N, C-alpha and C positions, 0 to 999 in steps of 0.2 A: 273258646269255652271258658266260662267263669264259674266260681263256686255257686253263684246264684242260679246258674243254669241247672245244676244238679239238685240244689236245695233252695226252696223259696224262703230264705230267712229274713231278709232285710225288710225294714219298715216300708220302703218304697215298693218293694216287690209285693208285700202284703196288700198294699192299697191298690196296686194296679192289677196284680194277677193272683190275688189271694183267695180266689173262689174255691180252692181246694181246702181252705182252712175253715174251721168253725162248723163243719157239717156233722162231725161225730159227737154224739151226745155222750158225756162221761159223768159218772157219779163219783165225785171225789171222796176219799175216805175221811173219816173223822180224824181231827188232829193231824191233817196231812202235812208232812214235813215241807212240801213245796209251798205251803202257805195258803192253800185253797180251803174252801168251806164246803161241807156236804150239802147237796141239794135237799130241798124239802121233801115231804112225804107225798102221798098221792100217786105212787108209782107201782104199788103192789099188783094191781090188776094188769097193768101194762107188762110188768116183768113176767107174770104168770102166762100171759098170752104169748110173749116172746119165747118162753121156755117150751110151751106146747108146740108152737110152730117149728122151733128148732128140732125137737124130737121127731116130728112128722117128716121134716126135710131129711134128717139122717136116715130114717126108716126107708124113705123112697129111694135114697141114694144106695142104701145097702141092697135093696131088692133089685134095683137096676144093675148093680154090679154082679150080683149072683146070677142074673139071667142074661148077662151080656153076650156070652157065647164066644166063638172064635173069630172075632173081627180081624181082618187083614188090613192093617193101616196102609200097607204099601199099595193097596188097590184103590185107595180113595184119592180124590182130587185134592184133599187137604195137604198132602205131602208134596204136591206139585208147587214149584216156586212161583207159578203164575196164578195159583188159586186165590180168588178174592175173598171168599168167605169160608174159613176153615170150619169143618163140622166137628161133631163130638169126639172123633178119633184123632184130631190134630194134636192133642197134647197127651195121648196115651203112650205108654212105653212101646217101642218098636223092636226091641231086641238088638238094636245097633250098639256095638261096644262103645262105651263112653271114652273120652280122651283120657290117656294115661300119662301124658307128659305135661310138664309145667315150666314156666319161666318165672322163677321166684315162687310166689304163692298162687300165681294166676294160671289156670289151665290153658294150654295151647295145643296146636297140632290138630285142628278140626278137619272133619271130612269136607271134601270139595263138593258140597251139595246143599240143599235147602236146610236140612237138619243141622248140618255143621254150622251154617251161618246163624241160625237161631241160637244154638248153644253158645257160640262165640259172643253174640250180642248180650245174652243173659249174664255170662261170666264177666264180660268186660264192664257191663253196667254195674255189677256188684263192686268191682274194683274201683271204678270212678266215683262211686257213691260212698266209699268206705272212709273211716277215720284216718287211714294211712295217707290219704291225700293231703292231710294237714301237716305231714312230716316231709320236709324238702327231699331228703334222699329217697324215701319210699315213693313219693309222688313222681320223681324222675323215673324210677323203675317202672311204675305203672304206665306212665305216658309212653315210654319207649317200647313197652310190651304190647299195648292195645292199639296204638295208632300206627298207621302206615309210615314208613320212613320219610316219605316226602312231605308229611305234614307234622311229624312229631316235634321237630325243633320249634316251629312257630307256636304250637299248642303249649309246649313246655314253658316258653317265655311268657306267654299270656297268663298261664296258670300261676307261675312264680310271682308275677306282679300282683295278681288278685289275692292269692293266699298270704302274701306278705303284708297286706294292708292291715295296720293296727286297728283302723276303724271297723273294718269287716270283722276281725277277730273279736274285738270288744263287743260288737253288737250281738254276737252269738255266745258271749260269756267266756271266751278263751283268753289265756294270757298272750302276750305279744309274740311268744315263740310257738304258739299254736297248741300249747298244752292246757289241760283242764286245771282249774284252781284246786288247791289242796282240799282233799275230802270229797271231791266230786269226780264222776266218771263221765267222759265224753262218749256219746253214742251217735254213730252215723252209719246206718245200715240200709241197704237196698234188698228187698225181698221180692224176686220176680214172681208174678202170678201167671203170666203167659206171654208167648211170642207169636208173631206171624210174619211170613214173608209177603211183601206186597209187590215186589218187582225183583227180577233176577235175570242175569245173563250168565255166560260162562265164567266171567271174571268179576262180576259186580252183583251185589244183593242189597236190597232195602228191607230192613227188618224192624218191626215195631215191638218194643218191649213194654209191657204193662206191669207196673210194680207198685208196691207200697214202700214207703220210706220212713224209718225211725230216725229222729234227730233231736238232740238236746243234751242237757247235762242232768245226770241223776246224782242226788246228794241232798242233804238236809238244807244246805244254804243256796241251792240252785234257784235262780230267777228265770231260767229257761228250761223248764221241765221237758222230758222226752215226750214228743208228740208224733203222731203219724200223719202222713200226707200220701196222696195218690197221684201218679203221673204216668204218662206214656211218652217214651223217648223213641224217636225214629233214627236208627243208625244207618248210615251209608257205609257199606263194607266193600273192600276190594280184596281180591285174591292176590296176595303178594308173597313171593318166596315160599310158596307151599302152605300158606295159612290165611285165614280171614283177618283183616285189619280194618280199623275204623278210619275213614277219611273225613267224615263230618257227621253232625247229628242235630236234631231239633227236638225240643221238649214242649209238652203241653200238659195242663192239668187234667186229671181224671183218666178214665171214668171213676167216680167216687161212689162207693156203696153207702147205703143208709146205715148209720151207726146204731149199734144196739145200746140199750140202757144198762151198761155195765159200770161197776165201780172201778175207778182208776186205782192202780196199785200205788203203794207208798214208795218213797224214794229208795228205801232199803230193798224192797222187793224188786224194784226195777233194776237197781245196781247188781243185785245177785243174779238176776236172770241174764243180764247182758254179759256178765263175767262167766257164767256157767254154760250158756247155750251157744254152741258154735254154729257157723254157717255151712252152706252146702256148695258142692260143685254141680252146676246144671248142665246136663247133656242128655240127648235122647236120639 
């Protein structure tokens, strides 16, 4: 695994696999500290239409929720490890008690079932896509926590080589020690949207994690402003020593939603949001 697997930052990656970039329309603010310019006019009718559609969608969702009734998720095929197409109840709360143990900051001790494998994939994906991966000590803790013992050493060696590359760090705007330049904040976050189990046996599970990723540097002098990307990562998990652990993974772009015509936030607003909004533990 290399940093480029989790984040599509490099120029070569953008040219070969950058289909996930450039699809979100953004209206940059006036006098944007990132150096951008505001798009021209002619968007008022489009914005009005988007607003109306958004309100209608919210109303439909609210009505559907109010009339949902007492679905029993455990009775559906979506919770079966062998289900190919999860239905609407596959991501609803099941009442299963979330994990309450941690290794460092990473939740561990998942249930030996499909839900446990999905929760593990979501939380491990967050850890592997975090800014902590750019700190050697924290990266070692993450790798030793999320990977199976039989593969952790090789993964750690490969990651150390990749993250120590000054060329790689320079390309994404970080100093050679992996820290952000003075006056800027480094953002690297994975936000899971959904998971599904595509294959499972008693000791192995294949879980797909669909997520959006925030990556970049916020700050007035940033030349790599925080942007979003969409990916799906497929994790191969083994049941090892009473918990789910990663043995391998593959990543692909998308699915990528249509971007709304929204004004991009200023560098100060983005920095404030990143510093004040914490992440979540995912389990169901």
